[in-house]
C-alpha positions in Angstrom: 99.9 63.1 88.1 103.3 62.4 89.6 103.6 63.1 93.3 107.3 63.9 92.8 108.1 66.7 90.3 111.5 66.7 88.8 112.6 64.2 91.4 112.7 67.1 93.9 109.2 68.4 94.8 107.1 65.9 96.7 103.4 66.9 96.6 101.8 66.5 100.1 98.3 67.9 99.9 96.1 70.1 97.8 95.6 73.5 99.4 93.9 75.6 96.7 92.1 75.6 93.4 92.0 78.8 91.4 90.9 79.9 88.0 94.2 78.9 86.2 96.0 76.6 88.6 95.9 74.2 91.5 98.1 74.8 94.5 99.8 72.0 96.5 101.7 72.0 99.8 104.9 70.2 99.0 108.4 69.3 100.3 111.6 70.2 98.5 113.6 67.0 99.0 116.9 68.8 98.1 116.7 71.5 100.7 114.3 69.7 103.1 111.8 72.6 103.3 108.1 73.0 102.9 107.1 75.0 99.7 103.9 75.7 97.7 103.7 74.3 94.2 101.3 76.0 91.8 100.5 73.8 88.7 99.0 75.3 85.6 95.7 73.7 84.6 95.8 71.5 81.5 93.5 73.6 79.4 95.8 76.6 79.8 98.9 74.6 79.3 97.7 73.8 75.8 97.7 77.5 74.8 101.3 78.0 73.6 101.1 81.8 73.8 99.7 81.8 77.3 102.2 79.2 78.4 105.1 81.2 77.2 103.8 84.3 79.0 103.2 82.2 82.1 106.9 81.0 82.1 108.3 84.4 81.3 106.4 86.3 83.9 107.0 83.6 86.6 110.8 83.7 85.9 110.7 87.5 86.1 108.8 87.3 89.4 111.4 84.9 90.7 113.8 87.9 90.5 111.8 89.7 93.2 112.8 89.4 96.8 110.8 91.3 99.4 109.3 90.5 102.8 105.8 91.5 101.5 106.0 89.4 98.4 105.6 85.7 98.3 109.0 84.6 97.0 109.1 82.5 93.8 111.9 79.8 94.1 111.7 77.9 90.9 109.8 77.4 87.6 109.7 74.1 85.8 107.9 71.4 83.7 107.5 67.7 84.4 105.7 65.4 81.9 103.5 68.3 80.6 102.8 69.7 84.1 104.0 73.4 84.2 104.6 74.6 87.7 105.9 77.4 89.9 107.5 76.7 93.3 106.8 79.4 95.8 107.3 80.2 99.5 104.8 78.4 101.6 102.9 80.8 103.8 101.1 79.4 106.9 98.0 81.5 107.6 95.0 82.6 105.6 94.3 85.0 102.7 92.8 88.4 103.2 89.4 87.5 101.6 88.9 84.7 104.1 90.0 87.0 107.0 87.5 89.7 106.0 84.7 87.0 105.7 85.6 85.7 109.2 86.0 89.0 111.0 83.8 91.4 109.1 85.0 95.0 108.4 88.5 95.6 109.8 89.3 98.5 112.1 90.7 101.4 110.1 94.1 101.1 111.7 94.4 97.4 111.0 93.2 97.9 107.4 95.9 100.6 106.9 98.6 98.4 108.5 97.8 95.7 105.9 97.6 98.2 103.1 101.0 99.7 104.0 102.6 96.3 103.6 100.9 95.8 100.3 102.2 99.1 99.1 105.7 98.1 100.1 105.4 94.9 98.1 104.0 96.7 95.0 106.7 99.3 95.3 109.4 96.7 94.9 107.6 95.0 92.0 106.9 98.2 90.1 110.6 99.3 90.6 111.5 96.0 88.8 109.0 96.7 85.9 106.4 94.2 87.0 102.7 95.1 87.1 100.6 92.6 89.1 97.2 93.2 87.3 95.2 91.0 89.6 95.4 92.6 93.1 92.6 91.2 95.1 92.1 90.0 98.7 92.4 86.4 97.5 96.0 87.2 96.4 97.0 88.8 99.7 98.3 86.1 102.2 98.4 86.9 105.9 101.0 85.0 108.0 100.2 84.0 111.6 102.1 87.1 112.9 100.0 89.4 110.7 102.5 90.0 107.9 100.8 90.6 104.5 102.4 89.1 101.4 101.4 89.7 97.8 101.1 86.5 95.8 100.5 85.4 92.2 102.7 87.9 90.3 103.6 85.6 87.5 100.3 83.8 86.9 98.1 86.9 87.3 100.0 88.9 84.7 100.2 86.0 82.3 96.4 85.5 82.4 95.6 89.2 82.0 98.1 89.7 79.2 95.7 87.8 76.9 92.2 89.1 77.8 89.8 89.4 80.7 87.5 86.4 81.0 84.3 86.8 82.9 83.6 83.1 83.4 84.3 80.3 85.9 86.7 81.0 88.7 88.0 84.2 87.0 84.8 86.0 88.1 86.3 87.1 91.4 88.8 89.4 89.8 86.2 91.6 88.2 85.3 93.1 91.5 88.7 94.7 91.7 89.5 95.4 88.0 90.5 98.9 87.0 88.3 100.8 84.4 91.1 100.6 81.8 91.5 96.9 82.3 87.7 96.4 82.0 87.8 98.3 78.7 90.7 96.1 77.5 93.1 99.0 77.3 96.9 99.0 78.1 97.6 99.4 81.8 100.4 100.7 84.0 101.2 100.6 87.7 98.2 102.8 88.5 95.9 99.8 87.7 97.4 98.1 90.7 96.7 101.3 92.7 93.0 101.2 91.7 92.7 97.5 92.7 94.4 98.2 96.0 91.9 101.0 96.6 89.1 98.4 96.0 90.8 96.0 98.5 91.1 98.8 101.1 87.5 99.7 100.5 86.4 96.1 101.2 88.6 95.9 104.3 86.9 98.8 106.0 83.4 98.2 104.8 83.2 94.4 104.6 81.8 94.6 101.0 83.2 95.1 97.5 82.7 98.6 96.0 80.6 97.4 93.1 78.5 94.2 92.9 75.8 92.8 90.5 74.4 89.5 89.2 76.5 89.7 86.0 80.3 90.1 86.0 79.9 92.3 82.9 77.6 94.6 84.8 80.2 94.9 87.6 82.8 95.8 85.0 80.6 98.5 83.6 80.1 99.9 87.1 83.9 100.2 87.5 83.9 102.2 84.2 80.9 104.5 84.8 79.8 104.6 88.5 81.2 106.0 91.7 81.2 103.8 94.8 79.2 104.7 97.9 81.7 106.6 100.1 83.0 104.1 102.7 82.2 106.4 105.6 78.5 106.0 104.7 78.8 102.3 105.4 81.2 102.5 108.3 81.3 105.8 110.2 84.6 104.8 111.8 86.3 105.6 108.5 88.0 109.0 108.8 87.7 111.7 106.1 91.4 111.4 105.5 91.2 107.6 104.9 88.2 108.0 102.7 90.0 110.5 100.5 92.9 108.0 100.1 90.5 105.3 99.0 88.6 107.5 96.6 91.8 108.9 95.1 93.1 105.4 94.5 89.8 104.5 92.8 89.6 107.5 90.5 88.3 106.6 87.1 91.2 108.4 85.4 94.6 106.8 86.0 96.3 110.3 85.8 94.4 111.4 89.0 95.2 108.4 91.1 98.4 108.0 93.1 101.1 107.5 90.6 103.1 105.1 92.7 102.6 102.7 95.6 105.1 104.7 97.5 103.0 107.8 97.1 99.9 106.0 98.2 101.8 104.7 101.3 102.7 108.3 102.2 99.1 109.3 101.9 98.0 106.4 104.1 100.6 107.4 106.7 99.3 111.0 106.5 95.8 109.7 107.4 97.1 108.3 110.7 96.9 110.1 114.0 100.5 109.7 115.1 99.6 110.7 118.7 97.6 107.6 119.5 98.3 105.4 116.5 94.6 105.4 115.4 92.6 107.5 113.0 91.1 110.9 113.5 87.6 111.6 112.4 86.2 115.1 112.6 82.9 115.1 114.4 80.2 117.3 113.0 78.7 119.7 115.5 75.0 119.2 116.1 73.0 121.7 114.0 71.4 124.2 116.4 68.4 126.4 115.7 69.0 130.1 116.3 66.1 131.6 118.3 65.7 135.3 117.8 64.5 137.4 120.7 60.9 138.7 120.5 60.4 142.2 118.9 59.7 144.8 121.5 57.7 148.1 121.2 54.1 147.0 121.7 52.7 150.5 121.3 54.2 151.2 117.8 52.9 147.8 116.7 49.4 148.6 117.8 49.4 151.9 115.9 50.7 150.3 112.8 48.1 147.6 113.0 45.3 150.1 113.2 46.4 152.0 110.1 45.2 149.9 107.3 46.7 150.4 103.8 44.6 150.3 100.7 45.3 147.3 98.2 46.7 149.6 95.5 49.3 150.9 98.0 50.6 147.4 98.6 50.9 146.8 94.8 52.9 150.0 94.3 55.3 149.3 97.2 55.9 145.7 96.0 56.7 146.9 92.5 59.2 149.4 93.8 60.9 146.8 96.0 61.1 144.3 93.2 62.6 146.9 90.8 65.2 148.0 93.3 66.1 144.4 94.1 66.4 143.5 90.4 68.7 146.5 89.7 70.9 145.7 92.6 71.2 142.0 91.6 72.1 142.9 88.0 74.7 145.5 89.1 76.2 143.2 91.7 75.9 139.9 89.7 79.7 139.5 89.4 80.2 140.1 93.2 77.3 138.0 94.4 77.6 135.0 92.1 81.1 135.3 90.6 81.7 135.9 86.9 81.9 132.8 84.8 84.6 132.1 82.3 85.5 129.3 79.9 88.5 127.2 80.8 91.3 127.5 78.1 93.2 124.5 76.9 96.7 124.4 78.4 97.7 120.8 77.6 101.2 120.8 76.1 102.0 124.3 77.2 105.0 125.1 79.4 104.3 125.9 83.1 105.0 129.6 82.6 102.9 129.9 79.4 100.0 128.0 81.1 100.1 130.2 84.1 99.9 133.3 81.8 97.0 131.9 79.8 95.0 131.1 82.8 95.8 134.4 84.5 94.4 136.3 81.5 91.1 134.5 82.2 91.2 135.2 85.9 92.1 131.6 86.8 94.9 130.1 88.9 97.3 127.3 88.1 97.8 124.5 90.7 100.2 121.6 90.2 98.8 118.5 91.7 101.3 115.9 90.5 104.6 115.5 88.6 105.2 112.3 86.6 107.5 111.0 84.0 106.0 111.2 80.5 106.7 111.5 76.8 105.6 115.1 77.1 108.5 117.6 77.3 109.8 118.4 80.8 107.9 121.1 82.7 105.0 121.0 80.2 101.4 120.2 81.0 100.2 116.6 80.6 96.6 117.0 81.7 94.3 119.5 83.3 91.2 119.5 85.5 88.6 120.9 84.8 89.0 120.1 81.1 89.2 122.8 78.4 85.9 124.6 77.4 84.2 123.9 80.8 82.6 126.9 82.4 83.9 127.9 85.9 83.9 130.9 88.2 86.7 133.4 88.0 89.4 132.7 90.6 89.0 128.9 90.3 92.2 126.8 90.5 92.9 124.7 87.5 94.7 121.5 88.6 97.4 120.3 86.2 99.8 117.4 86.0 103.3 118.5 85.1 105.8 116.3 83.1 109.2 115.4 84.5 110.3 114.4 81.0 111.3 111.0 79.8 112.4 108.7 82.6 116.0 107.6 81.9 117.7 104.3 82.8 121.1 102.8 82.2 121.4 99.9 79.7 122.4 96.7 81.5 125.0 94.3 80.1 123.4 91.3 78.3 126.4 90.1 76.3 127.1 86.5 77.2 123.5 85.9 78.2 120.9 83.6 76.5 118.3 85.4 74.5 115.6 84.5 77.1 117.7 85.8 80.0 118.6 89.0 78.1 114.9 89.7 77.6 114.2 89.4 81.3 117.2 91.5 82.3 116.1 94.3 79.9 112.5 94.0 81.0 113.5 94.4 84.7 115.1 97.7 83.8 112.1 98.9 81.8 113.6 98.3 78.4 112.5 96.1 75.5 114.3 93.6 73.3 114.7 95.1 69.9 116.0 93.5 66.6 117.7 90.1 66.9 120.3 89.2 64.3 122.6 86.2 64.0 126.3 85.9 63.4 128.7 83.0 63.1 131.0 82.9 66.1 133.5 80.1 66.6 133.9 80.8 70.3 130.2 81.3 71.3 127.5 78.7 71.5 124.1 79.0 69.7 121.6 81.5 71.2 124.2 83.4 73.3 124.3 87.3 72.9 127.5 88.4 71.2 126.9 92.1 70.9 124.3 94.7 71.9 123.3 98.2 70.9 123.1 100.5 72.8 126.1 99.4 74.8 126.0 98.8 78.6 126.0 101.9 80.8 124.4 104.2 78.3 121.4 106.3 79.6 118.3 105.8 77.5 114.5 106.5 78.0 112.4 103.8 79.6 110.9 101.6 77.0 113.9 102.0 74.6 114.6 98.9 72.4 118.0 97.2 72.7 119.1 95.4 69.5 121.2 92.2 70.0 123.3 89.9 67.9 123.3 86.2 68.9 125.5 83.3 67.8 124.2 81.0 65.2 125.7 78.1 66.9 128.8 77.5 64.7 131.1 77.6 67.7 131.4 75.4 70.8 132.0 76.7 74.4 135.5 75.7 75.4 135.9 78.1 78.4 133.6 78.8 81.3 133.7 80.1 84.9 134.5 77.6 87.6 131.3 76.9 89.6 131.1 77.4 93.3 130.9 73.9 94.9 131.3 74.9 98.5 128.3 73.7 100.6 127.1 71.3 98.0 126.6 67.6 98.6 129.2 65.4 96.9 126.5 64.0 94.5 125.4 67.5 93.5 129.0 68.7 93.0 129.7 65.7 90.8 126.6 66.3 88.7 127.5 70.0 88.3 131.0 69.3 87.2 129.8 66.7 84.7 127.2 69.1 83.2 129.9 71.7 82.8 132.3 69.3 81.1 134.7 69.2 84.0 136.2 66.1 85.6 136.1 65.3 89.3 139.7 64.1 89.8 140.2 63.6 93.5 138.2 63.5 96.7 139.7 64.2 100.1 138.0 64.2 103.5 138.4 66.4 106.5 136.6 67.1 109.8 134.7 70.4 109.9 132.7 72.3 112.5 131.3 74.6 109.7 129.9 72.1 107.2 127.8 68.9 107.8 129.2 65.5 106.8 129.1 64.9 103.0 129.2 68.6 102.1 132.1 70.2 100.0 134.3 72.4 102.2 137.1 73.2 99.6 137.8 73.0 95.9 141.2 73.0 94.0 140.1 75.7 91.5 138.5 78.8 93.1 134.9 79.7 92.1 134.7 82.2 89.2 138.2 81.3 87.7 138.2 80.7 84.0 138.6 76.9 83.1 138.4 74.8 80.0 136.2 71.8 79.4 138.0 68.7 80.5 139.9 70.4 83.3 140.3 68.2 86.5 139.0 69.4 89.8 139.7 68.1 93.3 137.4 68.6 96.3 137.5 68.2 100.1 134.4 66.7 101.7 133.5 67.2 105.4 133.3 64.2 107.7 131.4 66.3 110.3 130.4 66.9 113.0 129.1 70.1 111.3 127.9 73.4 113.0 126.3 73.3 116.4 123.4 75.4 117.5 124.4 78.9 118.8 122.3 81.8 120.1 123.0 85.5 120.0 121.1 88.8 120.9 120.7 91.2 118.1 119.4 94.8 118.3 118.3 97.4 115.7 116.9 100.9 116.0 114.6 102.1 113.2 115.7 105.3 111.4 114.0 108.5 112.9 110.7 109.1 111.2 107.1 109.9 111.9 106.0 107.3 109.4 105.5 103.6 109.8 108.1 101.3 108.1 108.4 97.6 107.7 111.5 96.0 109.4 112.6 92.7 107.9 115.5 90.7 109.3 117.1 88.0 107.2 119.5 85.4 108.5 122.0 83.3 106.5 123.9 80.4 108.1 124.9 76.9 107.4 121.2 75.9 107.0 120.6 78.5 104.3 118.7 81.9 104.1 115.5 82.6 106.0 113.5 85.5 107.3 113.3 85.6 111.1 111.4 88.9 111.7 108.9 91.1 109.8 106.9 93.8 111.5 105.8 97.4 111.0 107.2 100.1 113.5 107.4 103.8 113.9 110.7 105.6 113.4 113.1 105.4 116.4 111.6 102.1 117.7 114.3 99.6 118.9 113.9 95.9 118.2 115.8 93.4 120.4 115.6 89.7 119.6 117.4 86.5 120.5 118.2 84.4 117.4 119.3 80.8 116.9 121.8 79.9 114.1 124.3 77.3 112.9 128.0 77.9 112.2 128.9 81.4 111.1 125.9 83.6 110.3 125.1 87.0 108.7 122.1 89.0 109.9 120.8 91.7 107.5 118.3 94.4 108.4 115.9 95.7 105.7 113.7 98.8 106.1 110.9 98.9 103.5 112.9 96.5 101.4 116.1 98.6 101.5 119.2 97.0 103.1 120.3 99.2 106.1 122.8 97.2 108.2 124.6 93.8 108.4 125.9 92.0 111.5 128.1 88.9 111.5 127.6 86.3 114.2 130.5 84.0 114.9 
């Protein structure tokens, strides 16, 4: 194999060997930074269907950007070697960390789980399901930040089938019941797997194990795990409930989002001391009754002996009275039993009335988007026809109706890019037709239906018309050359059919020598093929090192949130801080930068504030 992929990625050393790919530490010669390159194994690269899914999902994963997700920078192929270029994370994975340290303390386990929830929240919002959450795919940086890895390759592998052989065996310990049955999955499958990971963090062992991977899968489907508090009594009741809810056999009864699970984890924390609370059972005490007094009466009674027949008569009378009382009070003592009616599909008001007639109560435990009509019952627990006591609460999941999204604009995109754009919004590519268009190159989307901006249900299909290739592109947007090397700018102009007409030079404190600092046609302006472009190249000295003090106060809250600080300067974009803090906490930090810089503060992946450093 070449040690230099696409004349850009220099492979330095092998750092991992998984079921589908080999991972190398590498150097990007263009940006002079260390990256991780994951190369798909040859036996999988020969499967055209899997290869296409691998590329598609990896490109979709590259659209994710979050401090708790391993960023994907590039996807490519070189002489048959299909690879993904990712962020290089110095540290270890969660599996190795658990093996080294044993069971983690509950607060450390939850700190890691909160960060995993944040990463999954961002992915699920973008329409990506991981499908292979396991400790091996959770990377821990040296400062303790957790990052979810392998979005692209994990989903591509599981889109085909689950294989219980070779290196894929490890995944079966964290597979959801629906995955084990080969059924369609949604985001709650990731929630189940995260529950398994959290279980392993606090107990030091997987929830189910056996000699055969198939046996492990069957246990996920049919058996309940040993409660984690039985293995580790430091696990609080609140934390145990979170784990067991996440690992519910039925997806509908799990947390319906990673954000909801994060809230439940935060609720299990004792905010007073930052640790967990665990209710201590009081020691069972034996109640000692005082001795019966009245020795004289006892002696008299002892001396008066009763004939055997008297005992029989008295016993019969007592039994008769007791039986009558029990029969008359059977409803009061034991509770009258009723059969649970079926309220699935009923409106909230109708379901409440139906249950009330049976002496039962309605309790809404969750509201989710569904194909079921809004404010109607999706599922119930206990199920219909089960026998319960009167007064029992029947838990139901209520529909929020169909989730709606706005159709994005895909006109002018390639068919492949249009598919990714639609998928990230939860939509599907529909019927593809072709049309002769003299102004549009082959494969470019000319029209779409529904049009951009229209609100449609999630999962809706968008039909497109693409050009059959009869036309040739004569107009395009002027590329942005600022900051590029002269060689890269020349290549870019040539690939776009533009001509590099003139090169001037000028000293610059903002750009290093050899970098473009100005262009005759502004970026984004419409140009025609063959147009001439002039550029100005820096002669140096370039930006010098500067330092500045930055401060940020977390939004008021009783919950923990992840603060990520990103810095963009003349050397590019990089993360300079990533930690979890309670609301109201103030972070003060000295940063080093080059030229003009922008500092952006993100809380749980959402941009909160920007600061410019001159």
